[in-house]
Structure formats: structure tokens, C-alpha cells
C-alpha positions, 0 to 999 in steps of 0.5 A: 430468526437470529440464525438467519440474520447471522447467516447474512454475513456470507451473502453480498447483500443484507444487514446482519446484526451490529453485534455481529458486524462490528467485531468482523468489521474491526477484524479488517481494520486490524489487518490494514491499520498499520499499512495505512498509516505507516507510508504517512509516518515514513514520508513525514519523517523524510520531510522532517514534518513536525509531530502535529502535521504528522498527526494531522496526516495520520488522521486524513489517512484514516478518514480517506481510507474509510470514505474510499472503502465505503465507495467500493462497497456501496458505489456511486454509479460507475465508481466502485465495485459493489464488493467488500473491498478495504481501501488504504494508503498504498505502500506501492507508491511510497518509494516513488513518492519519497523520490518526488518528495525529496525534489519537490516536497509534499505539494509536488507528491500531491500534484502528481498523485492527483494527475495520476488519479485522473489517469487511473480512472481513464484506466478503469474505463479501458481496462480490457484493452491494457490487462495483456500488458501486465502479466505476472512477470511484469507485476512481480518485477515491480514489486521486487523493485518497490521492496528493494528500494524500500529496505534501506528506509526500513532499516534506517527506521529500525536504527532510529531514523535519519538524523536521529542523535542516537541513530544506531544505538543499542536501545533503538536496535533492541526496540526494532528487534523486539517488534520484529520478533513479536511479529514473527511469534504472533504470526506463527504461533497464534491463529485467527484474528491474532495471527492476521493482526501480527504487525499491529500487535508487534507495534503495540508491544514495541510502543509499550517497551518504548514507553518503559525505556522513556523514549515517548513524550506525550506532550504533543498528544495533550495539545491535540484536539479531541475532535476535528474534521480533516481539513483538505488542501493544506499543502497545495499542489505543484505539477512537475512533468517528471514527477507525474510520469514517474507516479503514473507508471506506478498507477498502471501497476496499482491498477493490475493489483487491484484487478487481482484483488477483485478477482480474488474476492469474487472467486475466494469469497463468492465462488465465481469470477469477477465481472467486467463491471466489478473490475472496472468500477473497482479501478475507477474507485481506486482513482477517485479514492486517490484524487480524494487522498490528494485533496486531503493531503495524503498519498494514493489509496489502493485495495488491501490484499491482506483483506482479501485473504481474510475474505478468502479464509472466512467467506464473509463477504457481506458489504455491510459488515465491511462498511462497519470497519470503514465507518470505524476508520472514518471515526478515527479520522475525526479524533486527532488524539488518535493520530497524535498517539500514533505520530509520537511512535519512535522510529525504531519501533516502526522500523521493526515492522517496516523491515518485515513488511518491505521484505514481504513485498520482495517475497510477493514479487518473487512468487509472481515472477516465478509463476512461470519458469524463470528462464530464457525470455522471462529471466532476461526481462527480469535481469535487464528490468532490475539491473537497469532500474535498481542500478540507477537508483544505487548509482544516481550520478550515472544519470547526472547528464540526463535531461531533467525531464527524464532524470527523475525516472532513473534516479531515486527509487528506480521503480519507475524505470524498472516498471517501464522496461519490464512492460517494454520488454514483455511487448517486444521480445518474442515469445519463446518457441519449442526447441527442435529437441522438445518437438522430436521428443513430442 
């Protein structure tokens, strides 16, 4: 009987024993935990929020991720895929959100994210008609642009964080290096859960090293509450058309990534193709989760690819098992001291992990754009999109005479313009024909 119950972990439905479900659910949380809180820490640092507010936002991010993951596993009508999808704060939005935050503050970010979430719900219901506009060359370019735009942010953290009195000090560089080296060693010289949790382990090692160097103060942890329910609407909303247009471009790309993750779970974990209902439900849940995130003061949510990798590797697709991990995230979101402990992490410790994570986005983008030979038409799309998008980001004064409405699309991260250009060029450039020489050879 116990053997039969334990075998439920390989089935979509059913309730395996908690002794089996809890550690397997925690495995998913370990794989995504850093990715869920790191964007919040970075944007809080950019806005120079006090430690108390940073801890509060981390608390909200964990709570939102847990709720959104539960909705994906156990849908509310058409909202959710009914698949073991782990949701969390999206790194894909970080570059654009940093640009918006620099101009309008957190209320501008949250207002744009709220409208973008509504837009993504609309995309979810009409997905069949737009998927063709986002082949790998387009999604790959967006990932490349995001990764390239964030490398500077990661390196700034590595050196101690913007405005730090000891910016670039040997202590900061050593801390960042300890984290980076730990991540590489754990990832390639261990197996299973340890290997999948290399970034988390790297941060823990760096955190301990920072403690030994005397770079962490727990004063704010001591004053944090033991238990509190995350409060919504603490920063308000501001709605600016340029910010909304910028973030909606990223929502389109996030939608395509979610479709890929759902297809990966269905194929790799269940051994079948994802249904239209599952795909549509997952994207609608993405949008609803992002609206919920905006109401609870944090950045948009999305499905996590690293969790898809775990499911593909282990074949453990049971929804209840993944839901136990989601419940752990919700519980973490109810205890502010957890957020406070994370919030006092030195910038250089996070920087050691951020440099790796942002660079991996570039690698992921390279893998996607090279799915087809990178020559001719595809090479042109890549060159023009990255050249113009990243170029304007590097030289923001080039667009200083633009209309304010579209100026933000060109300055800042450059992600939105790179994405828009890649979609446009993919539509208008003619498909390449077989050359005369190739025809004769055939």
C-alpha cells in the first residue's frame, strides 16, 4: 500500500504521503528561492529603500509566489494550467522595471505591471493567434538584450552596490568571488538536489563569510515581527503610457516563455503534448498572478524554467507534491523575520550570484537564436535588433529629442525596443529562398 501511495508522485493527481511530498516540494522551492527574491532586492537597492521596506517586499514576493503556484496547480475556472508549475518573481522584467523605477519610482512600476497583467490575460485567451510571431530568434534576442542590460547591475552589486562607501574594495570583491566559485563548484562537483541548489548554497556560503568579516548587522532582524500578514497597496499606483508600453512588450515575451515551460512539463514529465486549455490557462494565471503581485507591491510573476528542468529529470509531476512547496513559500511570507534575514545580505554576496544568473540569461538567448543557422535573415534580425536596442541603452542621449511618450522605449535597458524590432523584422523580412546553386545540386 505504501509503495502504491509513493508511486502517486509520478501521476498528475492524487495525494502522496506528506513524508514524501514535503521534501520533494522543498526541492522545487530551493531551485527557485533565490530567483524569486533577488529582483526584489535589486530594485529595492536601486530605489534606496530602507532595510525594513526591503524585508517587507521580500515577504510579499514569497507570499505571492506561493499563491500563484497554487493557482497553476489547482485552477480557478480558466485560470491555471492544472499542472505542477512553480511561479515566482520574473527576472525578465527587471531591466525594464529598473528603467521605470528610475523615472517614476515604485508606484510607476506597479501601475504598469497591473495594466500589463490585464494585457497578459487577454493574450492568454487569444494565444493561438499570436504564437507564430514569437519564434526562437525573437525570444532569444529578448533574452540576450535582458541579460546584456543586467550585467552592469550584477557587477555593481559584485563590487558592493551603488553608493557604497567601500565600493570596489577587496573585501567586496572577495565576497563576490567566494559566492561565484562556490556556485560553480557545487553545480559541477555535486549531484541531485545539491547541484540544482548551487546558487542558494553559494549565497549561504557568502552570507556566512560576510558574517565572519563583520559586514552584517542583525539590528533590523531583531525589530522585525515574528508573524504578519503581507499588506497590499502600500505604495500606490501611477499609470504612465510609456512605462505601460515598455512593460507590455516584456509581457508578450514572458507569455512565450510560459508556453515553452508548459510544453516542457507536459512533454518531459507526462510524455504528451500540452493541450490548448493547459497553455491558455497557464498564461491567464501568469497575468492574474502578476496583477496579484502588483497589488502586493512586487514585480510580475512567471513560471520558472529551472523547476521544469527538475520535473523533466525526475518525472515527478504530482500537483499535490508541488503544492507543498507552494505552501512553504506562503508560510515564509507570513514570517517577516525571514525576509529581514535575507534583506541584510551584503550587496557583494548577491552580486556573486547575480553575475552568474544574468550571464546565464545571455547563454539561454544564444541557445535560442542559434536553433536555426545564424546567417542571412536571422543574422540581420539579430544584428539590427541588438544593435539598435542595446545601442540606445548605452548612449541614452541619442534619444534626448524624442517625444517623451516613446523616449523611454529607447533609453534605459533597451529591451523593449530590441523586442519590438525583432518581432517587426521577423514579420516583414521575406523568408529566405533556396539559392539557384542549391536548386541545381538538388
